[in-house]
N, C-alpha and C positions, 0 to 999 in steps of 0.2 A: 508449441502453443502460440497461436496468434493472439495478441492482446492489443486492443485499441480503445480509445475513449470516444469513439463514434458509434452510431447505431447500425453501421453497415461497413463492409469491406468491399471496395470495387473489385469485381471479378469473382465474388463468392456469393452463394445463396444460402440462406439459413434453411436447413432441413428440419431441425428440431431444436426447440428451446428446452434446456434441461433444468433451468432454475438459476438462483443466485449462488455464485461462488464467492466465498469471502475468506479473508485471512486477517488475523489481528495479532498485535503484540502490545504488551504493556511494559513501558520502559520507566525506570525511576532515575532520578538525578543522582549523580555521584558527588560526594562532598567536595572533592578536589575540583570538579567542574564548577560547582557552585561558587567556590572561592574565586576562581579565575573569572567567572561570569560577573561576579560582583565588582571585581576590579575593572573589567571591560566597560561596565555601565558608567564608570567615572570618566574614562578616557575616550570611549566610543569605539566603534568598529565591530567586526564580525566576531561572534563567540564561536570559535571553531570547534570546541569540544561539543557544544550542543548541535552544531551543524552535522558533525560526524555521527553523533548519537541518533539524530533523526534520520539521516541517510541510511544507517544500519537498520533502524526500525522499519522504514519504508521497504527496504529490500526483504526483510523477514516477512512482513505482512504480504507483500507481493508474491513471494515464493509459496507461502501457505495458501494463498488464493489460487494460484496456478495448480498446486497439488490437489486441492479440493476439486477443481474443475476437471483435472485428469481422472480423478477417482470417479467422477460422474460420467465419464466417457466423452467429455467435450474435446474439441480440437481448436476452439477459439473462445475468447471472452470479449464481449462487446460492452460498451459503456462503462469502462473501468473508471473508478473514482477512488479517491482517498479522503478520509476524514479523521479528525483527531478529537479527543475529549480528555478532560482531566478526570481521572478515576478517584484520586485522593491527592492531597497536597504532596507535591514532590514526585508524582508519577502521572504519566499520560498514556492513553491508548491511541494507537494508530491502526486504522481499519482500511483495508483495501477490499473493494467489492466490484462485481460486475455480473453480467448475464452470461452464463455458460451455455454454449450452443454447439451443435454439430453443423458443419458447413460442407458444401461441395463447390469445387471450382467450376465456373461456367465460362 
C-alpha cells in the first residue's frame, strides 16, 4: 500500500477514488506514566512513556486505516493526515485518515 501526504504520486495516475479510509484508537493514560510525567514536569525533558504511547497509537491507527483501504480495494492512500482529540479526561483518540484510491503506473 502506497501512502503519502500529498495529492498525487509522481508516475501514478488515479483511476478511481474509493472514498475516505480511516483508522482510530483511543488510548488512556497509565497511572505509572502519570506519576513519572508529573516528576518530569518539575525537572523538564521528554516524557518518554507518553512518546512511546503516542507512537504506538499512531501505528495502530495507521494500520487500521491501511486495512480499511485494502478492504475497499485501494492500492494507495493520498492526503494522509493524523489528528487527535480528548475523548474524556485521561484518554485521547488518535485518528489517521486519507483518500483511498486505485492507481495505475504511467
